[in-house]
N, C-alpha and C positions, 0 to 999 in steps of 0.2 A: 504494500500500500504506500503510495506517495505521501509526502508530508501534507498535512492539512493546509498549511499556509504556503502559498506560492509567491515567488519573487521574480519579477521580470524587468529586464533592463531596457531603457529607451534613451535615445540620443536626441537632443533638441536641435533640429536643423534650423538654419537662418530663415528659410522660407516658411517655417511654422510659427515665427514670431511676428508680433505686430510692430507698428512704427516706434514703439517705446523700447523695442529689443527684447521683450519678454514673451514667453510662450503664452498663447491665448487660452482662454477658458475652454473653448471647443477642443483645442489640441490636448489639454490636460484631461478633458473628458474622454477623448479618443484613446489616450493611453490607458485610462481606466477600463474602457470597454474591451480593448485588446487584451488586457491582463485577465479580465473575467473570462473571455473566450478561451485563452490559452490554458488557464487554470482548469476550466471545465473539460476542455478537449483532452488534456493529459490524464484526467481522472475518469474518463469514460462517459461523461454526460455533456459533451460539447455538441456543436451543430450537426456534424456528420453522424454521430451515434444516435442522437434523439430523432433525427430526420427519418430514421428507419421505423420509428413508432408514430410518424406523422405528428410530431410534437415540436414546438419551437419555444425558445425562451424569449420573453417580451419584457423589456424594461418598463416598470410601472411608476417608480419614483426614484429620484436621485437628489441627494443633498451633498454639496461639496464645500469644504472650508479650506481656503488656501492661505497659509501664513506668509509664504514667499514664493513668487513665481520664478521658475528657472529661466535662464537666458540662453541665447544662442551658444551652441557647442557644449552645453552642460550635459552630463550623463546623470540620469536619475533611475531609481528603482521604484517599482510599484509593487507593494505587498498586497495580497488579497486573500480573503478567507470567508467561509460561510459562517454567519453569526447565528442563523436560526432557519429551521425548515418548518413551515406551517402547512396546513392542508392545501391551500391554493397559492401560497407565496413563499419564496425564500428570501432571506435577508443576507446581503453580502456587503462586507466592509473593505476599505482600502486605506493604505498609508502611502503617501508620496515621500520618497526618501532621497535626499541629496548627498553630496560629498560629506564624509566624516559622520555618516549616520544622522545628518540633520533632517528633522521632520519638516517637510515643506507643507504638509496639509493632510487632511483625512477626508474620506467620503463614506457615505452609507447609501445603499441602494436596495430596492425591493423589486423582485422579478416574479413574473407569473409564467407557468408552463401552460401553453395553450394548445388546443387541437388545431392543426393546420386546416382541417376541413371545416370546423364549426367556428373557429376563432374565439372559442370560449375556454376559460380556465379548466384544467383537469385536476383531479385529486392527486397531488404529488406523492402523498404517503402510499397510496395504492399503486402508483406507477413506478416510483423509484424509492423504495424505503431505504436503500443503501446511502442516499444522500445524507442522512442523519449521522453517518459515520464520520463525516468531514466537518461537523459543527465544531467551532472553536469558541469556548466560553471565557477563556482566561486571557484574551488579548484585548488591550484597550482600543476603543474607538470613541473619542470624545464627541463626535457628531451625534447630537441627540435624536430621539425619535422624531420622525418627520410629521409635522402637523398639517392639517388640511389647508390648502390655499383656496380661500373662498372667492367666488366671483364678486366683483365690486361694482358699485354704481359710480356715476359721474366720472367716466373714463374718457381719455383722449385717444381718438383713432390716429395712430401714427404711421402705419405702413400696411400695404397690402401686397400680396404676391401670389403667383400661380405655381403650384407644385410641378416641377419639371424633372427631366431625366436625372439630373445630378442630385436630386433630392431622394431618389428611390433606392431602397436597399434590396437585399437578396430575397426578401419576402414580398417584394413589389408593393411595399408601403413606404411612407416617408421615413427616412433614416432618423433615429432619435437624436443624433448630433446636429442634424440640420435644423431642428427646432431651436436648438441653442444658438446656432449661428445667426438665424434670423432675429432672435431676440437681441443679440448683441448689435445687430445692424440698426436698431432704432435709436441708438445713442450717437451723439456727435463726437468728433475727435477730442474736443476740449474736455469732455467728461472723462475720457481715458487718460488725458494728460494730467488731470488733477486728482484722479482717484483710481483705486483698483477695486476689483470685486473681491470682498473678503468671504462672502458666503453666497451661494447660489442654490436654489431649490427648484425642482421642476416635477410636476405630476403630469403623466400622460393619460389622457382620458379617452381619446379616440385615435384611429389610425388615418393619417392623411393619405390620399390616393392621387395618382397622376392626373393632372389637369384640373384639380380642384382649386378654387380661389379662396385663399385664407386672408384674414385681416388680424392685425395685432393692435391691441388696445392697452394703454398704460394708465395706471393710477399711482401717483406719488403719495406714499403713506407718510413720509417725512423727508427731510433733506437727503438722507442717505439710504432710504428704503423705498422700493416701488414694487408693484405687482404688474405683470404683463400677462394679458389673456389673449391667447391665439384662438380665433374663432372661425368656424365654417358656418356662415349665416349667423343664426342666434345660438348655435351650439358650440360650446368650448371644446377645442381639440386638445389643448394643454394649457397649463397655467404655471407661471414662474414667479419666484420671489427673489429679488436681488438686494443685497446689502452691501453698500459701498464703504470703503475705508479711505 
């Protein structure tokens, strides 16, 4: 049996950094997803393995706290482990690690195993009871339990876009990282010059499909906190909470 905790190395390329020279939040999130994928694949419950059961992992919620963003040419490690396995959801945590074992940040995520045919969650305990063997209870993840992100009134419509080829993933739905990229695009450069995102939360409610027209709405909760609601008509596709530092 492989170790319960996986550790994966990534190199921050210059083209993955923004104009401030730091890795972007979508890039950090992609490192996170790649780590989750490799960890699951190595232990027998990755994409190829579960596809034989007509099952797919779907990211439901994600909360990221970044203490320091790596810069171009940095090497980082991403540690990942399963924190809990419930009937319909698994909880996975992450630690971003820099040189000298510096903790760059943490993340907590919730995943559903869904039927490819029905797109509905399946009973994980009945499907893969062995996942419980990889639960890690004694490793710290200071990112707290993710609270609901409620729809808000009195919001400002800031951007609309049509889901295109580059947004679509292997399941022919909108890639979970693309939602984050589009949320980042609603802010101007001055915001990123003056602040960094200390905490980002996102809840995925629906699956965006090719050709759909989506709109983003923003509500400022305070000077350093806002909620972004991505909608298809009147229906929320995902909601995000951003806390700036």
